[in-house]
C-alpha positions, 0 to 999 in steps of 0.5 A, a space after each residue: 916770883 914767890 910760890 903761893 901756899 896753894 901751889 904747895 898744898 897737897 890735894 887728893 887725886 884719883 884715877 883708873 888706867 890700863 896699860 897694854 902691857 905693863 906700867 908703874 905709876 908714880 907722883 914726882 916733881 919735874 926732876 924725879 919720881 918720888 912715890 910709886 902709887 900703882 902698878 899693873 902686869 895685866 890688861 885689867 883696869 887699875 884704880 889708884 888714889 894719891 895726894 900731890 901738889 900743884 907743882 908735881 906730875 903724875 908719871 906712867 912708866 909703860 912698856 909692852 911685850 912688843 906683840 899684840 897691841 900697845 896703848 895707855 888708857 887713863 881717866 884722871 880726876 882732881 877738881 877737873 876730870 881729864 881724859 887720856 889722849 884728849 889733853 895737850 899737856 900729856 907728854 912722853 919720853 922714849 928711853 930706848 931701853 927695852 923691857 918686855 915683861 913684868 918680871 924685870 921692871 925699870 927701877 926708880 933709879 933708872 927712871 930718874 936717870 932717864 928723866 934727867 935726859 928728858 929735860 935736855 933731849 925734850 919731851 915728845 907729843 903723844 899719839 892719840 888712838 881710838 876711844 875706849 870701846 872702839 876696835 881693836 882694843 877691848 872695852 873698859 867699863 871702869 873708864 869713861 868712853 870719852 877716854 882715848 888710848 895714847 902711845 909714842 910713835 917712834 916712826 920705825 914701824 911702817 905698818 898703818 896701825 903704828 904705834 898701837 900695833 905690837 912693836 918696840 917704840 923705843 920703850 920703855 916710855 915715860 908719860 907725864 901729866 901735870 897735876 895742876 891741870 886737874 885743879 885749874 882754879 886752885 893751881 892757876 898761878 903755879 909753875 913747874 921748874 923744868 929747866 934743862 940742866 947743863 949737859 944733863 948733869 954730866 958736867 962737873 959745873 952742872 949744879 953751880 950753873 943751875 943754881 946761878 941760873 935760878 938766882 938770875 931768873 929770880 932777880 930778873 922777874 922782880 923787875 917791873 918792865 919787859 922790853 922785847 928785842 925789835 929784831 926777834 922772831 915775833 911769832 915765836 918770842 913770847 914772855 920769858 920763863 912762861 909756858 909760852 916761851 917754848 914752841 917746837 921747830 918743824 924739822 925734816 926727818 934726818 936719817 942716815 943712808 943704809 946700804 947692804 954689800 954682799 956677793 963674791 962675784 957677779 954670778 953669786 946668789 943666796 941659796 937655801 943652803 949658804 953662808 955669806 958675809 954681808 957688810 951693812 954701811 951707814 952714811 951721813 949725807 949731810 955736811 953740816 950735821 953729825 949723827 952721834 951714837 948710831 947703834 943698830 939695835 936689832 936685825 931680823 929676817 922676815 917673810 915678805 907678807 902675801 895678801 890674797 888677790 882680790 882683797 876687799 873691804 866690807 863694813 869696815 873690815 878687811 878679809 886677809 889671807 896669806 900671812 903664813 908662808 908655809 901654807 899654800 895660799 888657797 888652803 889658808 884660813 881667812 882672817 877678818 881684821 877690823 879696819 883701820 887695824 893694819 895687815 902685819 907687814 913683818 913676820 919674823 923667821 923663827 925656825 932657825 933656818 936663816 940666822 944673822 950674827 951679830 943680830 943686835 947692838 951693832 955700834 956704828 958710833 959717830 958719823 961726821 958730815 959726809 962720812 960712812 961706817 961699815 960693820 960685818 954680819 955673818 948670814 947662815 942659811 940652812 934648809 930655808 924655803 926658797 922664797 922672798 925675805 927681807 932683812 929688817 934693820 932697826 936703829 937708834 941715834 943718841 943725838 943729832 948735832 947741827 953745825 951751823 954758825 949764826 950771827 945777829 943783832 937786836 935792839 932795845 928801845 929806851 927813853 931817858 927823861 930829865 933828872 
């Protein structure tokens, strides 16, 4: 398939965006970012102008400070206007590499390294939030009111406001949007080459395999006729080498089982002055899959949030009390929180009265089918308040491998005519 001149011609694009909290904006092809065109370190709206081809992408590399709110809001212009969060072509890749300030930013080299992984581990759908001007976000007069905030939902924040309430959702995040969607008529026949490289460029054979696949693809597309196998799943099997080829398989949530071991006797208790050795155990309950690279990224002690009895709603707001456990509930100030903004469910202990060592980056490694792994954690309690707490464990998994053999057959009907 030949690339038309329209696909390689540069076109003017412009846009306005705000990212809560930080972002670097690039133009690049399917495999790498190439030109930084904007950045922000505040909540103010940022305007940009650039030139790009139909085969390129607009990339927003975003991260938050893990507090307040999270969200990307953008208005993009080419020949067609596209508003953030209302278009199916927005995609996001969560890198799991935590940045939380403007002082240290993901380098272009790091972004491109993560893009190689994105093609193998697959891009994710964005989560659409409220429209510009709607609570809990501020209003941006520079951006159209039809634009919506978007972010990635890691599923790790149990609160109702996820993913737009302050939280680290496997950030930094890489959002991308295809330039050709801004020029529907001019870029109609243009496609982006986004093939997954063998082993994400980790194998010594990767480049040779990739070049061979491209050559075979070109030769195959030169042929005039296409026959679909009769036993193929007709609903999912579409025209090869097109956007129709790919669809997402609905899978159940696959997670390890976690356990906490503690206590030196049946009468042991955790006291306000105490030292305990705990063991965190993770088990893979599935015999036909493997969790690769299981890592506990963070462990924290949090207060159990109390909500004032008689919580009521009026005019889309909730009256909430009892977030601070150090103030008697009948003396606490009343907070008016607009709904559906959730009530915070995790308030970390920051006074040093309860500490866990280590409290991050605990490597549990690979969990084969029906296996478990444990790690020790030291709990130090010094002059803590006697009340209920929770140990919040956050984790990530590099890859989930499903070990399932499969055989099958297909048929291609052909007809021979007399020579």
